[in-house]
N, C-alpha and C positions, 0 to 999 in steps of 0.2 A: 837512522842517521845516514847521511850520505858524506862522501869526501870529494874534494876537488879532483877533477879529472874523469870522474865517472860520466857515463853518457845516459843520464836519466832525467834531463830537465823535462818538465810537463809539457812545454810547447813544441819542442823539436828534439827528437831523440838522436838526430844526427850531430847535434853539437855537444861539446864537452861541457860538463858542469863547471861553471866559474866559481871563484872563491866568494863572490858576494852572494851568488845563488845558494851556495852551500850554507853561508852564514844565515841568509834569510830562511831556507828550509829548515835548518836545525833549530833556529829561534822560534819558528812557527810550531814545530813539534814540541818544544819546551813550554810555550805558552798553553797549548792545548792540554798538555799534561798537567800543568799548574791549575788550569781551569778545572779539569776533572778532579783534581785533588781537592780544590777549594769546595767544589759542589759537594763532594762526599764527606769532607771535614765539617762543612756547615750542617748537613743533615745529621751526621753522628753526634755532633755537639748538641744540637736541639734535642734530639732523642735522649742523649744521656742526661742532660739537665732535667728533663721531664721525668725520667725515671728516677733520679735522684730525689726530686720533689715528692713523686708519688709513693716511692717506697720508704721515704724518710730516713734514707740511709746517712744523711748528713749528721744525724745524731751520733752515729758511730764515730764520727770524726771530732766530736765534742761541741758541736753547734746545737743550740737549743731550738732554733728555728731555721727554716729555709732562707728567710731573708738575711739572717746573720751569716749563713753559709755563703750566699751570693756576694754579699758586700765584703766580707772579711777574707774569704778564700779565693773567689773568682775575681774580686775586684770590680764588680759591676753592680749597678743598682737593681733593686728588686724589679722595677719596671722592665729594664732591658732583659732580665732573665725570663720574665713572663712573655715578653715579645717572642723570644726563641721557642718557648713552649706553645704559645699561640700558633706559631707557624706549623708545628707537626700536628697539632690538634685539629686544625681547621682547614689544612691544605693536604691533598693526596700525596702520599709518599713519592710517587714517581714525578709528580709536579715539582715538588721541593728539590729533588735531586737533579732534575733536568734544567731548572731555572735559578739555581743558587747563585749563579754568577751576577744576577742582577742586584744582588745586595739584600740585606735583612730588612731594611726600611720599606723597600718595594714589596718584599713578600709580606711584610706585616700589613701593608695596605691591602694587599689582595685578600687577606683573611676576612675583611669585612664584606666580601662579596658572596653571593650564592654560587652554586656550581655553574649555572646558566650564564650569570653575569660575568664570572671570571673567564668562561670560554669565550664569550663575546669580546671582552677587552683584549684577551691575548690574541684574537684574531685580527683586531682593528688597530692595536698599539704595538709598536716595537719596544718591548719591555727593556731591552738592553740599552738603546740609544735615548729613550725618553728619560727626562730628569724626574726626580721624586715629586717635585712641585707639579710637573705636567701631568704625571700619573694620578696625583691626588685630585687635580681638576678633573681629569678624565673619569675617575671613579665618581666624584661628586655629581658630574653631569649624568652619568649612567644611572646612578641611584635616584636622581631627581626624575629622570625619564621613566624609570621603573615605577617610582611612586606616583606619577601621573598616570601611567598605565594602570596601576593597581586601583587608582580612584576611579578611573573610567570603567574598569571591570566591576567595582563595587556599585557605582551608579547604575550600571547596566543590570547587575544582579538585583539591585534594589527595585529598579523599574519593572523587571520581570516578575519579582515577587509580588509587587503591588498589582500588577495585571493579574497574576495568578489568584491573588486573594480577591480581587474584583470579580473574576470569573466564578470563583468558588461561591462567592457571596450571591452573585446573580443566580448561580445554579441552585443555591439553597432557597433563594426567594421563589424561583420558579417551582421548586419541589413543593414549598409551602402552598403556593397558589394552586398547583395541582391537587395537593392534599385537601384544600378547602373546597375546591370545585367537586372533588369527588365526594367529600362529606356532604355538601349540599345536595348532590345528586342522589345520594343514599337517603338522605331526609325526604326528599320529594317523592322518591320511590316508596319509602316506608309510609308516607302520608297518603299517597295513592292507593297502596295496598289496604291501609286502614279504612279509608273512605269506601273502597270497593267492599270490604268486609261488612262495614256498617250498612251499606246499601242492601247487601244480600241478606243481612240479619233483618233488616226492616221489611224487606219484600217477603221474607218468610212469614214474619208476624202478620203482615197485611194479608197474605194468602190465607193464613190461618183464621184470621177474623172473618174474611169474605166466606170461607167455608162454613164457619159457625153460623153466619148470618143466613146462608143458603139453607143450612140444615133447620134453623128456626123457622124460616119462611115455609119449608116444606111441612114441618110440624104444624104450624098454623093452618095451613090449607087443609091438612088431614083432619084437624079438629073442626 
């Protein structure tokens, strides 16, 4: 805090602090302290409600169900309580604590995004100044764009898979043709070898017959 008469204004240290500057400065400090308190309190409340549900400690207070506890003790609908739980379950702790000032409804909308989508929208949208409706529209547009990208990726993957299957089928056909050619080549080779063996066998038999004829002719001449 500062007091009137001090020489610490941000713009010109040679000037004394005015009463209005003092009021503005101290009010700004109070606002920031309240924002930090709200941020921490929201995160603490969300984590406490989640712990109460998970641990079932509400039964120690006489409530048979978590829904009865939230409605009768906290005065909130079950859906609202689950919104708070959803925030701490689906958003990083540091993100919740640093953006709690944007409100529960905006945080809840952000839980529907992936980490990459949430990072993208926080970089392109001023979460504090935008309305809940505008944020909802931005998220819907982002998810629609992501869905289109997913479909394009799926189509590209399907096309690539079809090409791969076609190439594998062609490769298999080529292999079958090569196997058939090799089989026919082997059959021709076997047939040629069989024919050569047959030729040699017949030639041997013919030579033997000729030799027998020559022997008979020699015997006849001798006689």
